[in-house]
Structure formats: structure tokens, C-alpha cells
C-alpha positions in Angstrom: 46.6 -4.3 13.5 44.5 -1.3 12.8 42.2 -0.1 15.6 38.5 -0.8 15.2 36.5 2.3 14.2 33.6 3.2 16.5 30.1 2.3 15.2 28.4 5.6 14.2 25.0 4.0 14.8 25.8 3.5 18.5 27.3 6.9 19.1 25.9 8.6 22.2 26.0 12.4 21.7 25.6 14.9 24.5 22.0 15.5 25.7 21.8 19.0 24.2 22.8 17.8 20.8 20.5 14.8 21.0 17.6 17.1 21.8 18.3 19.6 19.0 18.9 16.9 16.4 15.8 14.9 17.6 13.7 18.1 17.3 15.0 18.5 13.7 13.7 15.0 12.9 10.3 15.7 14.5 9.9 19.0 12.5 10.7 17.2 9.2 8.0 14.6 9.8 5.4 16.7 11.7 3.3 17.9 8.8 3.0 14.4 7.4 2.3 12.9 10.8 -0.7 15.2 11.6 -2.2 15.2 8.1 -3.6 11.7 8.4 -5.6 12.1 11.6 -7.0 15.4 10.2 -8.0 13.7 6.9 -9.6 10.6 8.5 -11.1 12.4 11.5 -12.9 14.8 9.3 -14.0 12.1 6.9 -15.5 10.3 9.9 -17.3 13.5 10.9 -15.8 13.3 14.4 -16.1 16.3 16.7 -13.2 18.7 16.9 -12.4 17.3 20.4 -12.2 13.8 19.0 -10.1 14.9 16.0 -7.7 16.5 18.6 -7.6 13.2 20.5 -6.7 11.5 17.2 -3.8 13.9 16.6 -2.5 13.4 20.2 -2.8 9.6 20.0 -1.1 9.7 16.6 1.9 11.7 17.8 2.1 9.5 20.9 2.1 6.3 18.9 4.7 7.8 16.4 7.0 8.3 19.3 6.3 4.9 21.0 6.9 2.9 17.8 10.0 5.0 16.9 11.5 4.0 20.3 10.7 0.3 19.6 12.3 0.6 16.1 15.4 2.6 17.0 16.1 1.1 20.5 14.9 -2.4 19.9 12.6 -4.5 22.1 13.6 -8.1 22.7 15.1 -10.1 19.8 11.8 -9.9 17.8 11.3 -6.1 17.3 13.4 -3.1 16.2 15.9 -2.8 13.5 18.1 -0.6 15.8 18.9 2.0 13.1 18.1 5.8 13.0 14.5 5.4 11.9 11.5 7.7 12.6 8.1 6.0 12.4 5.0 7.7 11.1 1.6 7.1 9.6 1.7 5.9 6.0 -0.4 7.8 3.4 -0.9 4.5 1.6 -3.6 3.6 4.2 -5.5 6.9 3.9 -7.7 6.2 0.8 -9.1 2.9 2.1 -9.8 4.5 5.5 -11.5 7.5 3.9 -13.7 5.0 1.9 -14.7 3.3 5.1 -15.4 6.7 6.7 -17.6 7.8 3.8 -19.6 4.6 4.0 -19.9 4.5 7.8 -19.3 8.0 9.3 -19.2 8.5 13.1 -18.2 6.0 15.8 -19.4 3.1 13.7 -17.0 3.9 10.9 -14.2 4.7 13.4 -14.7 1.2 15.0 -14.4 -0.4 11.5 -11.2 1.6 10.7 -9.5 0.7 14.0 -10.6 -2.9 13.7 -9.1 -3.2 10.2 -5.9 -1.5 11.5 -5.5 -4.0 14.4 -6.2 -6.9 12.1 -3.7 -5.7 9.6 -1.1 -5.2 12.3 -1.5 -8.9 13.5 -1.3 -10.1 9.9 1.8 -8.0 9.3 3.6 -9.3 12.3 2.9 -12.9 11.1 4.0 -12.4 7.5 7.0 -10.2 8.2 9.5 -13.1 7.6 7.8 -13.9 4.3 7.7 -10.4 2.8 11.1 -10.7 1.2 9.8 -13.7 -0.7 6.9 -11.6 -2.0 9.2 -9.0 -3.5 9.2 -10.9 -6.9 5.4 -10.2 -7.2 6.0 -6.5 -6.7 8.5 -5.4 -9.4 8.8 -1.6 -10.2 5.9 -1.8 -12.7 3.6 -2.9 -9.9 4.9 -0.8 -7.0 5.2 2.4 -9.2 1.6 2.0 -10.5 0.2 1.4 -7.0 2.0 4.4 -5.5 0.9 6.6 -8.4 -2.7 5.6 -7.8 -2.3 6.3 -4.1 -1.1 9.8 -4.9 -3.8 10.5 -7.5 -6.5 9.2 -5.1 -5.2 11.5 -2.3 -5.2 14.6 -4.5 -9.0 14.7 -4.3 -8.6 15.2 -0.5 -6.2 18.2 -0.9 -8.4 19.8 -3.7 -11.5 19.4 -1.5 -9.6 21.0 1.4 -9.1 24.1 -0.8 -12.5 24.5 -2.4 -14.9 22.6 -0.2 -16.5 19.1 -0.2 -18.9 18.3 -3.1 -21.6 17.5 -0.5 -22.8 19.1 2.7 -22.4 22.7 3.9 -19.6 23.5 1.4 -21.3 21.9 -1.7 -21.0 24.0 -4.9 -24.8 24.7 -5.0 -27.5 25.1 -2.3 -31.3 24.9 -2.5 -33.0 28.2 -3.4 -34.7 29.4 -0.2 -37.7 30.6 -2.2 -38.1 27.2 -3.8 -37.8 25.5 -0.3 -40.5 27.9 1.1 -42.8 27.1 -1.8 -42.5 23.4 -1.3 -43.1 23.8 2.5 -46.3 25.8 1.8 -47.5 23.3 -0.8 -46.9 20.4 1.7 -48.9 22.3 4.3 -51.8 22.8 1.9 -51.7 19.2 0.8 -52.0 17.9 4.4 -55.0 20.3 5.2 -58.4 18.5 5.4 -60.3 18.5 2.1 -57.2 19.7 0.1 -57.5 19.0 -3.6 -53.7 18.5 -3.7 -52.3 15.0 -3.3 -49.8 14.3 -0.4 -46.2 15.2 -1.1 -44.4 12.0 -2.3 -42.0 10.5 0.2 -38.4 11.5 -0.5 -39.4 14.5 -2.8 -36.6 17.1 -2.6 -35.6 20.2 -4.5 -32.3 20.0 -6.4 -29.7 22.6 -5.3 -29.6 25.4 -7.9 -28.1 28.5 -6.2 -24.3 29.0 -6.0 -23.0 28.4 -2.5 -21.0 31.3 -1.2 -19.0 28.9 1.1 -17.7 26.9 -1.9 -14.4 28.0 -3.5 -14.4 31.2 -1.5 -11.8 33.4 -3.0 -10.3 34.4 0.4 -9.8 30.7 1.2 -8.4 29.9 -2.2 -6.0 32.9 -1.8 -4.7 31.5 1.5 -4.2 28.0 0.0 -2.3 29.7 -2.9 -0.2 31.6 -0.3 0.7 28.4 1.4 1.7 26.7 -1.9 3.8 29.7 -3.0 5.5 29.9 0.4 6.4 26.2 0.1 7.8 26.7 -3.4 9.9 29.7 -2.4 11.4 28.0 0.7 12.1 24.8 -1.3 13.9 26.8 -4.0 15.8 29.3 -2.0 16.3 27.8 1.5 19.1 25.4 2.2 19.5 22.3 4.3 17.2 21.9 7.2 14.8 24.8 6.3 14.3 23.3 2.8 13.4 20.0 4.4 10.6 21.6 6.5 9.2 23.8 3.7 5.8 22.2 4.0 5.6 22.8 7.8 6.7 26.4 7.3 4.1 26.9 4.6 1.4 25.7 6.9 2.7 28.0 9.7 2.6 31.0 7.3 -1.0 30.1 6.2 -2.1 29.8 9.8 -0.7 33.2 10.7 -2.5 34.8 7.7 -5.8 32.9 8.5 -5.6 34.1 12.1 -5.0 37.7 11.0 -8.1 37.5 8.8 -10.2 36.1 11.6 -10.6 32.7 9.9 -8.7 30.8 12.6 -9.6 31.2 16.3 -8.0 29.8 19.4 -11.0 29.1 21.7 -10.5 25.3 21.5 -6.8 25.8 22.2 -7.6 27.8 25.3 -10.1 25.1 26.5 -7.8 22.2 25.9 -5.8 20.8 28.8 -2.1 21.3 29.1 -1.5 17.6 29.8 -3.5 14.4 29.4 -2.8 10.8 29.0 -3.4 8.9 25.8 -5.6 5.8 26.6 -6.6 2.8 24.5 -10.0 2.9 22.7 -10.8 6.4 23.7 -12.9 7.1 20.5 -14.3 3.8 19.6 -14.0 0.0 20.2 -12.7 -1.9 17.2 -15.1 -3.8 14.9 -13.5 -6.6 13.0 -14.7 -7.0 9.4 -12.7 -9.7 7.4 -12.9 -7.9 4.1 -11.7 -4.6 5.5 -8.9 -6.4 7.4 -7.9 -8.0 4.1 -7.9 -4.6 2.4 -5.7 -3.0 5.0 -3.4 -6.1 5.1 -2.8 -5.8 1.3 -1.9 -2.1 1.8 0.5 -3.2 4.6 2.2 -5.6 2.2 3.0 -2.7 -0.1 4.1 -0.6 2.8 6.4 -3.3 4.1 8.0 -3.6 0.6 8.6 0.1 0.7 10.1 -0.3 4.2 12.5 -3.0 2.9 14.0 -0.5 0.5 14.2 2.2 3.3 16.0 -0.2 5.7 18.5 -1.4 3.1 19.2 2.2 2.0 19.7 3.2 5.6 22.1 0.3 6.0 24.1 1.6 3.1 24.2 5.1 4.6 25.2 4.0 8.1 27.7 1.3 7.1 25.7 -1.4 9.0 24.8 -4.5 7.1 21.0 -5.3 7.3 20.8 -9.0 7.3 17.6 -11.1 7.0 17.1 -11.2 10.8 17.4 -7.4 11.1 15.1 -6.9 8.1 12.5 -9.2 9.7 12.8 -7.3 13.0 12.2 -4.0 11.2 9.3 -5.2 9.2 7.8 -7.0 12.2 7.9 -3.6 14.0 5.9 -2.0 11.2 3.2 -4.6 12.1 3.6 -4.1 15.8 3.3 -0.3 15.3 0.1 -0.8 13.3 -1.3 -3.1 16.0 -0.4 -0.5 18.7 -1.9 2.3 16.5 -5.3 0.4 16.2 -5.3 -0.1 20.0 -4.8 3.6 20.6 -7.3 4.5 17.9 -4.8 5.6 15.3 -3.4 4.2 12.1 -0.8 2.0 10.3 2.8 3.0 10.8 6.0 2.8 8.7 9.5 4.3 8.5 9.4 7.9 7.3 11.7 8.2 4.3 11.9 12.0 4.8 13.9 11.3 7.9 16.0 8.7 6.1 17.0 11.5 3.7 17.8 13.7 6.7 20.3 11.2 8.0 22.1 11.5 4.6 21.9 15.4 4.7 23.2 15.8 8.3 25.6 12.9 8.3 24.5 12.1 11.9 24.0 8.3 12.0 23.4 7.7 15.7 20.1 5.9 16.4 19.9 7.7 19.7 19.0 10.9 17.8 15.8 9.2 16.7 15.3 7.9 20.2 15.3 11.5 21.3 12.9 12.4 18.5 10.6 9.6 19.7 10.6 10.9 23.2 9.7 14.4 21.9 6.8 12.9 19.9 5.5 11.2 23.0 5.7 14.4 24.9 3.8 16.3 22.1 1.1 13.6 22.2 0.6 14.2 25.9 -0.1 18.0 25.3 -3.7 18.4 24.1 -3.2 22.1 23.5 -0.8 21.2 20.6 -3.4 18.9 19.1 -6.1 21.5 19.5 -3.9 24.1 17.7 -3.4 21.8 14.7 -7.2 20.9 14.6 -8.0 24.6 14.6 -6.2 25.2 11.2 -8.7 26.0 8.5 -8.8 23.3 5.8 -7.8 25.9 3.1 -4.4 26.1 4.9 -4.0 22.4 4.8 -5.1 22.3 1.1 -2.2 24.3 -0.2 0.2 21.9 1.6 -1.9 18.9 0.6 -1.3 19.6 -3.1 2.5 19.2 -2.4 2.3 16.3 0.0 -0.1 14.2 -2.0 1.3 15.2 -5.4 4.8 14.0 -4.2 3.3 10.6 -3.6 2.1 10.4 -7.2 5.4 11.8 -8.4 7.2 9.1 -6.6 5.2 6.5 -8.4 5.9 8.1 -11.7 9.6 8.2 -10.9 9.6 4.5 -10.2 7.8 3.9 -13.4 10.5 5.9 -15.2 12.9 3.0 -14.5 10.6 0.4 -16.0 11.4 -1.1 -19.4 8.6 0.0 -21.7 10.7 -0.1 -24.9 11.4 -3.8 -25.2 8.5 -5.1 -23.1 5.2 -3.7 -24.5 3.2 -5.5 -21.8 4.4 -3.2 -19.1 2.5 -0.3 -20.7 -0.7 -2.4 -20.7 -0.2 -3.3 -17.0 0.2 0.4 -16.0 -2.6 1.7 -18.3 -5.2 -0.9 -17.3 -4.3 -0.8 -13.5 -4.6 3.0 -13.3 -7.9 2.9 -15.2 -9.3 0.3 -12.8 -8.0 2.3 -9.8 -9.8 5.4 -11.1 -13.2 3.7 -11.3 -14.2 4.4 -7.6 -12.8 7.9 -7.9 -14.7 8.9 -11.1 -17.9 6.7 -10.7 -18.3 6.1 -7.0 -21.8 4.6 -7.5 -20.6 1.9 -10.0 -21.2 -0.8 -7.4 -24.9 0.1 -6.7 -26.2 -3.1 -8.4 -23.5 -5.4 -7.0 -23.9 -7.6 -3.9 -23.6 -5.4 -0.8 -21.0 -7.7 0.7 -18.6 -6.9 -2.2 -18.8 -3.1 -1.6 -16.0 -2.8 1.0 -13.7 -4.8 -1.2 -14.2 -2.8 -4.4 -14.7 0.8 -3.2 -11.0 1.4 -2.7 -9.3 2.4 -6.0 -5.9 1.5 -4.4 -7.0 -2.0 -3.7 -8.4 -2.5 -7.2 -5.3 -1.1 -8.8 -3.1 -3.3 -6.6 -5.0 -6.5 -7.5 -5.1 -5.5 -11.2 -1.3 -4.7 -11.3 -0.2 -7.9 -9.6 -2.6 -10.1 -11.6 -1.7 -8.5 -15.0 2.1 -8.6 -14.2 1.7 -12.3 -13.4 -0.3 -12.8 -16.6 2.2 -11.0 -18.9 5.5 -11.3 -17.1 5.2 -14.1 -14.6 6.9 -13.9 -11.2 10.3 -13.3 -12.7 11.1 -10.0 -11.1 14.2 -10.3 -8.9 14.3 -9.0 -5.4 17.0 -6.5 -6.5 14.6 -4.8 -8.8 11.9 -4.4 -6.2 14.4 -3.2 -3.6 15.8 -0.6 -6.1 12.3 0.7 -6.6 11.6 0.9 -2.9 14.7 2.9 -2.4 13.3 5.6 -4.7 10.3 6.1 -2.5 10.6 9.4 -0.7 7.0 10.3 0.2 4.5 8.7 2.4 
């Protein structure tokens, strides 16, 4: 009788190796993990201190949910595989739409309320998700992920050049024109003036180029970050190639600091250690439509996670049965619930780290447990969050083109496996769904004559594209897609 081989998933390495390998997992996911709180925090127009709190809470929750997923918690939660958990980019566009409509603490409350609600829904529906796979064949998931990436590209481009509104708008009001209007208004309000009062809401249109928009120094720094990422990705090997985005951001930060564009006052003022507490930024506000929006996003995220878990089971030699899959998906929901409570975002398994398991060959889940503990530690160090928050947006813009573009490229890659040759309906599904998803991006005011209650439901291009793709696929193809097809598509996803 041959001896039983040890289970590589349960291997307990020495503490020094666990720490080094865990740190490697943290570095691979770090850029993606901090990008979401930066995007959403700035879209909500939160103060730098509050954005720093978002980053700390996000890292803390990444670590906490990673521990639950890798270690397991009761028979209900945790797939007990080498999984690192992080914020999903799929949730960014709907959260930014909420932030644009309701900036400040009000919008933050709506975002966190929708995250908590979606977390509860995800926990409840986790056992049913595998049955939903037939409604999400590759033609649907590929289209949705492509629209997510295209929607996010706007964020990265605005990081480089400046937002179209506000202090970095392309044009500003001519000061001479503003002074003339002020003088005319003063004359109009003088007793006996022949001029009529200035009409309410009268404003001068911006007509002078804004020196803060598309500043060539900033564009140059973004280009440097992008070139650095490309050089590292091409010429570096192994681990360094895997953290090319993070190294590009570091290079951009060094150059921005040398040029005086990045200062460290906020880092100096930040505490060395601080606890992460629930509801520090805003109390949740529960809006049924926004919860539905985020819940639909979570369904797509959980279908991606299904592929990740099955791929990881193949890599580690551990069979992922229905019970284990349900535990893993339920943890996605629990992590999202915890994220909302701590004022952060929806969580999912990071596929970059699944790839790292294949690259290193280290299959022990305790490596990810060590990574989770390191993330919790980073979340308790406000100086780290303040350092990330201090990065100029142009630095993040160069990296954003890569991160968000990879999301779109993943969707395109999934669509590459779709049968367009013998099934002409698939092309219609993709074409119309992407077109519908682009409406809020290209014509953001399209909803101005529609009932206000509909606005939260239709201002997310991702949600519109998801509804269109699922409905059109049902109309043309029915619910005939097998689970194997959807799982194969999910296994191709390597960007969040």
C-alpha cells in the first residue's frame, strides 16, 4: 500500500518563509487594493483624512476577509484554499455614479448602505449562484466585463488630464468677463439704475484654457509610470514582473516628489497606529434600487469567483465540491457585508494571487493567512494610508490605464471564445449591450426627463449592459448555456 502524500494546501512552512511569501502576495495585490478607495473617496469629494481612513479600512478588511476565506470560520464560511481577498473593480462604476449624484457624507452613506445590502443578499443567494450560471454564458460575462473596463478607463484618463468639471476643467471663466458682470450687477442694483436686475442663475461660460488641465509635467509623469510598467513587464521575470504596476507607481511617486508635486506633510501628521472602527465616515443609508444594483454586480462577481475557486482546486489538487464552493461564495458575501460595516467596499478573490500560486508552486493556504495578517497590520498604520493618499492623481493615471485596460481586455478575451461564426445572434447581443452600456458614459444627461426614481437604476452603464446582455441572450439563445461554459469563461478572468 503506497503512503498517503501530504496535502500541499495544509503545509505549514517556517514563520520566516510564511512572512516572505505572504508579503509577496500582498505586494502583488496592493496597487489594485488601494486604487478603489482612492477612486471612490475622491469621487465622493471626501477630505484627504477621510480618504486615508478609507484606505486603512480597506486594507484591514482585505486582511480580515482573507483570514476567513483561507482559514475558514465555522462550517458556513471559508473555502480553505490559498485565496487573497480584495475589492472588486466591478463595483467601482456604480459607486462612482452614486458619488457623482450625491457627493459627501450623504453619498458615502448610500454607497455603504448598498454594499451592506448586497452583502446580505449575496450570503443568502450563494447556494443558488451555480444554478444561475446558465444565464451568464461567455457572451454575457465577456460583454459585462468589457463594459466594466471601458467605463473605468474614464477614471484613469481623468486622473492623467484632469476632471471635466471643477478646478481642473479644460476651460475657466475669463477674469475680465467675470469682473465686467460683477460691475454690471452692482450698477443694476443701484437705486434709479436704468439696467434691469441680473437674471437669477446667469453665469458666464468658461472660455479661457485652464493651465491646470492636461499640464504637460503631469502628463509626462503619467507617461513615465506607463513606460516603467511596460519595461518591467517585458524584461523582468517572475515576482518583479507580477508587481510591475506597483513598481511603476513607486517610480512615479519618486519623480513627483523630486519635482515638488508630492509632499509628505499629511504623512508626518498621521498617527503611527490607529484602530479601524465601524461607520467612521458615514452611517449606511439603505436605498432598495441601489441595493439591487450592487446585488446584480455581486452576482457577476460571484460567477467570476466560481471560476477562480475551481481553477485553484485544479492547481492545488483539492476537489472543490458544491459545499466548498458555497462556503467560498458565501464568504464573498460576508466580506462585502463586513466591508460595508467598516465603510469600505465589495470583496472577491483576487485572481492575480491565484496566478501567483501557479507561478511559485507554493500551495499552502497558510501563506495567504500570513498575507492577511500583514494586510490587517497595514490597515492599522495610518501613515501608510496617508502616503498612498498623497500620491498625485497623474501618477495613478499612468497605472490606471493598465489596470482598467486589463479589465476590458479580459472581457475581450472571453468574447474571443464565443461562437460568432455559426450563431449570428451573439454579435447582436454584444453590439447592442455595449451600446446600451455606453449611454450613461457618452450622454450622462439622457435621463433628465425620466422619473427621478428611475435615475439610480439607469445611470450605471454596467447595470444597463448587464440587463441588456442577459435579456438579449435569453431572447436569442434561451437559457441553454451549460455551467461548464460559464466556468471556463470565469477561469479566464485575470483582472479585477
